N, CA, C and O atoms as CSV, one atom per row, in Angstrom:
chain,resi,resn,atom,element,x,y,z
A,1,MET,N,N,-25.396,22.426,11.358
A,1,MET,CA,C,-24.113,22.525,12.013
A,1,MET,C,C,-23.940,23.955,12.512
A,1,MET,O,O,-24.302,24.912,11.828
A,2,SER,N,N,-23.391,24.084,13.693
A,2,SER,CA,C,-23.208,25.427,14.263
A,2,SER,C,C,-22.096,26.174,13.542
A,2,SER,O,O,-21.210,25.571,12.936
A,3,ALA,N,N,-22.159,27.483,13.618
A,3,ALA,CA,C,-21.147,28.333,12.974
A,3,ALA,C,C,-19.772,28.069,13.565
A,3,ALA,O,O,-18.782,28.042,12.834
A,4,ALA,N,N,-19.693,27.874,14.864
A,4,ALA,CA,C,-18.405,27.622,15.508
A,4,ALA,C,C,-17.825,26.291,15.040
A,4,ALA,O,O,-16.620,26.196,14.808
A,5,LYS,N,N,-18.654,25.270,14.898
A,5,LYS,CA,C,-18.179,23.968,14.442
A,5,LYS,C,C,-17.696,24.047,12.998
A,5,LYS,O,O,-16.657,23.478,12.662
A,6,GLU,N,N,-18.435,24.744,12.142
A,6,GLU,CA,C,-18.011,24.916,10.747
A,6,GLU,C,C,-16.657,25.607,10.686
A,6,GLU,O,O,-15.791,25.211,9.906
A,7,LEU,N,N,-16.473,26.624,11.496
A,7,LEU,CA,C,-15.224,27.363,11.528
A,7,LEU,C,C,-14.080,26.459,11.976
A,7,LEU,O,O,-13.003,26.478,11.379
A,8,LEU,N,N,-14.303,25.684,13.003
A,8,LEU,CA,C,-13.261,24.804,13.517
A,8,LEU,C,C,-12.900,23.717,12.506
A,8,LEU,O,O,-11.726,23.374,12.372
A,9,ILE,N,N,-13.874,23.174,11.800
A,9,ILE,CA,C,-13.595,22.171,10.772
A,9,ILE,C,C,-12.782,22.788,9.635
A,9,ILE,O,O,-11.804,22.195,9.180
A,10,ALA,N,N,-13.177,23.960,9.181
A,10,ALA,CA,C,-12.520,24.605,8.036
A,10,ALA,C,C,-11.107,25.080,8.350
A,10,ALA,O,O,-10.250,25.091,7.466
A,11,TYR,N,N,-10.854,25.472,9.594
A,11,TYR,CA,C,-9.560,26.064,9.943
A,11,TYR,C,C,-8.879,25.346,11.108
A,11,TYR,O,O,-8.129,25.958,11.868
A,12,GLN,N,N,-9.143,24.058,11.241
A,12,GLN,CA,C,-8.576,23.286,12.351
A,12,GLN,C,C,-7.053,23.277,12.353
A,12,GLN,O,O,-6.439,23.078,13.401
A,13,HIS,N,N,-6.448,23.486,11.215
A,13,HIS,CA,C,-4.987,23.451,11.109
A,13,HIS,C,C,-4.319,24.729,11.602
A,13,HIS,O,O,-3.097,24.758,11.748
A,14,VAL,N,N,-5.081,25.780,11.860
A,14,VAL,CA,C,-4.498,27.033,12.342
A,14,VAL,C,C,-5.117,27.550,13.640
A,14,VAL,O,O,-4.544,28.433,14.276
A,15,ILE,N,N,-6.260,27.028,14.042
A,15,ILE,CA,C,-6.890,27.448,15.301
A,15,ILE,C,C,-6.363,26.553,16.418
A,15,ILE,O,O,-6.563,25.339,16.396
A,16,SER,N,N,-5.698,27.152,17.380
A,16,SER,CA,C,-5.190,26.361,18.493
A,16,SER,C,C,-6.246,26.166,19.579
A,16,SER,O,O,-6.192,25.200,20.340
A,17,GLU,N,N,-7.203,27.086,19.644
A,17,GLU,CA,C,-8.249,26.959,20.658
A,17,GLU,C,C,-9.475,27.736,20.215
A,17,GLU,O,O,-9.367,28.879,19.772
A,18,LEU,N,N,-10.633,27.120,20.333
A,18,LEU,CA,C,-11.903,27.786,20.079
A,18,LEU,C,C,-12.787,27.478,21.279
A,18,LEU,O,O,-13.031,26.312,21.590
A,19,LYS,N,N,-13.264,28.510,21.948
A,19,LYS,CA,C,-14.078,28.319,23.150
A,19,LYS,C,C,-15.464,28.885,22.942
A,19,LYS,O,O,-15.633,29.991,22.429
A,20,LEU,N,N,-16.441,28.119,23.345
A,20,LEU,CA,C,-17.815,28.587,23.428
A,20,LEU,C,C,-18.130,28.596,24.912
A,20,LEU,O,O,-18.281,27.543,25.532
A,21,ILE,N,N,-18.227,29.779,25.470
A,21,ILE,CA,C,-18.436,29.926,26.912
A,21,ILE,C,C,-19.907,30.220,27.152
A,21,ILE,O,O,-20.421,31.272,26.773
A,22,THR,N,N,-20.567,29.273,27.785
A,22,THR,CA,C,-21.996,29.428,28.021
A,22,THR,C,C,-22.247,30.188,29.317
A,22,THR,O,O,-21.440,30.164,30.247
A,23,GLY,N,N,-23.371,30.851,29.346
A,23,GLY,CA,C,-23.805,31.570,30.534
A,23,GLY,C,C,-25.236,31.182,30.854
A,23,GLY,O,O,-25.657,30.063,30.562
A,24,THR,N,N,-25.971,32.080,31.439
A,24,THR,CA,C,-27.363,31.810,31.758
A,24,THR,C,C,-28.271,32.489,30.740
A,24,THR,O,O,-27.855,33.428,30.062
A,25,ALA,N,N,-29.487,32.023,30.635
A,25,ALA,CA,C,-30.510,32.617,29.770
A,25,ALA,C,C,-30.084,32.678,28.299
A,25,ALA,O,O,-30.451,33.608,27.581
A,26,GLY,N,N,-29.299,31.668,27.851
A,26,GLY,CA,C,-28.911,31.611,26.451
A,26,GLY,C,C,-27.777,32.540,26.055
A,26,GLY,O,O,-27.499,32.699,24.866
A,27,ILE,N,N,-27.123,33.152,27.018
A,27,ILE,CA,C,-26.014,34.061,26.732
A,27,ILE,C,C,-24.736,33.239,26.559
A,27,ILE,O,O,-24.478,32.327,27.345
A,28,PHE,N,N,-23.937,33.552,25.542
A,28,PHE,CA,C,-22.670,32.873,25.320
A,28,PHE,C,C,-21.697,33.803,24.611
A,28,PHE,O,O,-22.087,34.835,24.064
A,29,GLU,N,N,-20.420,33.418,24.631
A,29,GLU,CA,C,-19.382,34.161,23.931
A,29,GLU,C,C,-18.542,33.174,23.135
A,29,GLU,O,O,-18.375,32.024,23.541
A,30,VAL,N,N,-18.015,33.623,22.006
A,30,VAL,CA,C,-17.120,32.813,21.182
A,30,VAL,C,C,-15.783,33.533,21.114
A,30,VAL,O,O,-15.715,34.701,20.731
A,31,SER,N,N,-14.720,32.827,21.489
A,31,SER,CA,C,-13.364,33.363,21.409
A,31,SER,C,C,-12.530,32.452,20.529
A,31,SER,O,O,-12.671,31.230,20.578
A,32,ILE,N,N,-11.659,33.051,19.720
A,32,ILE,CA,C,-10.731,32.301,18.886
A,32,ILE,C,C,-9.328,32.691,19.317
A,32,ILE,O,O,-8.947,33.860,19.257
A,33,ASP,N,N,-8.561,31.693,19.755
A,33,ASP,CA,C,-7.195,31.928,20.236
A,33,ASP,C,C,-7.145,33.073,21.238
A,33,ASP,O,O,-6.235,33.902,21.202
A,34,GLY,N,N,-8.126,33.113,22.128
A,34,GLY,CA,C,-8.151,34.099,23.195
A,34,GLY,C,C,-8.765,35.432,22.836
A,34,GLY,O,O,-8.903,36.294,23.704
A,35,GLU,N,N,-9.138,35.628,21.581
A,35,GLU,CA,C,-9.731,36.900,21.158
A,35,GLU,C,C,-11.246,36.748,21.011
A,35,GLU,O,O,-11.720,35.904,20.250
A,36,LEU,N,N,-11.994,37.563,21.737
A,36,LEU,CA,C,-13.455,37.526,21.679
A,36,LEU,C,C,-13.930,37.967,20.295
A,36,LEU,O,O,-13.592,39.060,19.839
A,37,VAL,N,N,-14.719,37.112,19.624
A,37,VAL,CA,C,-15.207,37.455,18.290
A,37,VAL,C,C,-16.721,37.599,18.232
A,37,VAL,O,O,-17.245,38.186,17.285
A,38,PHE,N,N,-17.436,37.073,19.230
A,38,PHE,CA,C,-18.878,37.274,19.279
A,38,PHE,C,C,-19.339,37.137,20.718
A,38,PHE,O,O,-18.910,36.232,21.435
A,39,SER,N,N,-20.210,38.037,21.135
A,39,SER,CA,C,-20.793,37.987,22.470
A,39,SER,C,C,-22.304,38.124,22.347
A,39,SER,O,O,-22.808,39.155,21.901
A,40,LYS,N,N,-23.021,37.077,22.747
A,40,LYS,CA,C,-24.477,37.164,22.733
A,40,LYS,C,C,-24.944,38.097,23.846
A,40,LYS,O,O,-26.067,38.599,23.808
A,41,HIS,N,N,-24.087,38.328,24.832
A,41,HIS,CA,C,-24.418,39.304,25.876
A,41,HIS,C,C,-24.501,40.702,25.256
A,41,HIS,O,O,-25.409,41.474,25.564
A,42,ALA,N,N,-23.548,41.015,24.385
A,42,ALA,CA,C,-23.541,42.323,23.729
A,42,ALA,C,C,-24.614,42.420,22.643
A,42,ALA,O,O,-25.125,43.505,22.362
A,43,CYS,N,N,-24.951,41.287,22.038
A,43,CYS,CA,C,-25.956,41.226,20.962
A,43,CYS,C,C,-27.070,40.287,21.395
A,43,CYS,O,O,-27.343,39.296,20.717
A,44,ALA,N,N,-27.707,40.582,22.499
A,44,ALA,CA,C,-28.628,39.655,23.156
A,44,ALA,C,C,-29.807,39.209,22.294
A,44,ALA,O,O,-30.455,38.210,22.606
A,45,ASP,N,N,-30.088,39.928,21.228
A,45,ASP,CA,C,-31.265,39.586,20.433
A,45,ASP,C,C,-30.968,38.686,19.242
A,45,ASP,O,O,-31.875,38.406,18.458
A,46,ARG,N,N,-29.713,38.215,19.073
A,46,ARG,CA,C,-29.420,37.425,17.877
A,46,ARG,C,C,-28.263,36.443,18.094
A,46,ARG,O,O,-27.492,36.550,19.048
A,47,PHE,N,N,-28.180,35.490,17.174
A,47,PHE,CA,C,-27.057,34.575,17.078
A,47,PHE,C,C,-26.123,35.114,15.995
A,47,PHE,O,O,-26.508,36.013,15.247
A,48,PRO,N,N,-24.903,34.583,15.899
A,48,PRO,CA,C,-24.016,35.047,14.823
A,48,PRO,C,C,-24.663,34.804,13.452
A,48,PRO,O,O,-25.268,33.757,13.219
A,49,HIS,N,N,-24.531,35.762,12.572
A,49,HIS,CA,C,-25.045,35.625,11.210
A,49,HIS,C,C,-24.190,34.609,10.460
A,49,HIS,O,O,-23.029,34.412,10.816
A,50,PRO,N,N,-24.735,33.955,9.424
A,50,PRO,CA,C,-23.921,33.043,8.617
A,50,PRO,C,C,-22.677,33.768,8.104
A,50,PRO,O,O,-22.777,34.852,7.527
A,51,GLY,N,N,-21.539,33.181,8.310
A,51,GLY,CA,C,-20.285,33.767,7.864
A,51,GLY,C,C,-19.661,34.766,8.825
A,51,GLY,O,O,-18.513,35.163,8.627
A,52,GLU,N,N,-20.380,35.184,9.855
A,52,GLU,CA,C,-19.867,36.212,10.768
A,52,GLU,C,C,-18.625,35.739,11.527
A,52,GLU,O,O,-17.661,36.491,11.669
A,53,LEU,N,N,-18.644,34.497,12.014
A,53,LEU,CA,C,-17.480,33.993,12.735
A,53,LEU,C,C,-16.303,33.762,11.793
A,53,LEU,O,O,-15.154,34.003,12.161
A,54,THR,N,N,-16.588,33.298,10.585
A,54,THR,CA,C,-15.527,33.104,9.600
A,54,THR,C,C,-14.886,34.439,9.240
A,54,THR,O,O,-13.665,34.528,9.105
A,55,GLU,N,N,-15.693,35.461,9.086
A,55,GLU,CA,C,-15.172,36.802,8.791
A,55,GLU,C,C,-14.291,37.306,9.933
A,55,GLU,O,O,-13.230,37.886,9.701
A,56,ALA,N,N,-14.740,37.080,11.165
A,56,ALA,CA,C,-13.943,37.498,12.322
A,56,ALA,C,C,-12.618,36.736,12.364
A,56,ALA,O,O,-11.572,37.311,12.666
A,57,PHE,N,N,-12.671,35.433,12.057
A,57,PHE,CA,C,-11.452,34.640,12.030
A,57,PHE,C,C,-10.494,35.147,10.961
A,57,PHE,O,O,-9.291,35.240,11.202
A,58,THR,N,N,-11.013,35.475,9.788
A,58,THR,CA,C,-10.186,35.968,8.691
A,58,THR,C,C,-9.446,37.236,9.097
A,58,THR,O,O,-8.291,37.430,8.720
A,59,LYS,N,N,-10.103,38.090,9.856
A,59,LYS,CA,C,-9.449,39.312,10.334
A,59,LYS,C,C,-8.308,38.989,11.297
A,59,LYS,O,O,-7.298,39.693,11.335
A,60,ILE,N,N,-8.478,37.917,12.076
A,60,ILE,CA,C,-7.447,37.521,13.036
A,60,ILE,C,C,-6.281,36.839,12.318
A,60,ILE,O,O,-5.122,37.169,12.566
A,61,ALA,N,N,-6.584,35.892,11.435
A,61,ALA,CA,C,-5.558,35.055,10.819
A,61,ALA,C,C,-4.972,35.620,9.536
A,61,ALA,O,O,-3.849,35.279,9.163
A,62,GLY,N,N,-5.715,36.473,8.863
A,62,GLY,CA,C,-5.262,37.011,7.585
A,62,GLY,C,C,-5.999,36.352,6.424
A,62,GLY,O,O,-6.496,35.233,6.548
A,63,LEU,N,N,-6.062,37.036,5.327
A,63,LEU,CA,C,-6.833,36.580,4.176
A,63,LEU,C,C,-6.218,35.398,3.444
A,63,LEU,O,O,-6.919,34.702,2.709
A,64,ASP,N,N,-4.939,35.157,3.626
A,64,ASP,CA,C,-4.256,34.132,2.853
A,64,ASP,C,C,-4.286,32.735,3.475
A,64,ASP,O,O,-3.633,31.830,2.956
A,65,VAL,N,N,-5.014,32.534,4.555
A,65,VAL,CA,C,-5.071,31.232,5.204
A,65,VAL,C,C,-6.056,30.332,4.454
A,65,VAL,O,O,-7.243,30.650,4.371
A,66,PRO,N,N,-5.570,29.204,3.905
A,66,PRO,CA,C,-6.470,28.310,3.172
A,66,PRO,C,C,-7.331,27.476,4.124
A,66,PRO,O,O,-6.963,27.252,5.277
A,67,ARG,N,N,-8.466,27.028,3.629
A,67,ARG,CA,C,-9.320,26.121,4.401
A,67,ARG,C,C,-8.616,24.780,4.506
A,67,ARG,O,O,-7.806,24.437,3.645
A,68,PHE,N,N,-8.913,24.021,5.546
A,68,PHE,CA,C,-8.318,22.708,5.771
A,68,PHE,C,C,-8.591,21.785,4.596
A,68,PHE,O,O,-9.718,21.708,4.107
A,69,GLY,N,N,-7.556,21.085,4.144
A,69,GLY,CA,C,-7.701,20.118,3.069
A,69,GLY,C,C,-7.619,20.688,1.664
A,69,GLY,O,O,-7.793,19.955,0.691
A,70,THR,N,N,-7.353,21.994,1.540
A,70,THR,CA,C,-7.256,22.572,0.192
A,70,THR,C,C,-5.826,22.921,-0.141
A,70,THR,O,O,-5.551,23.418,-1.233
């Protein structure tokens, strides 16, 4: 499962929009509620590390946001 999909499943109750914007040559960006959290253009040699998108989301939403269903 992709990191973006895991994030959306876990926090679907608080994320109003999650966009994966594709480009050419495998370049993409991930934005949460309009805030860019990962750019493969800026980090062209790698994909998001496990937990990297969740960590970015936590900074946006705050530490006290529970996962969906808990």
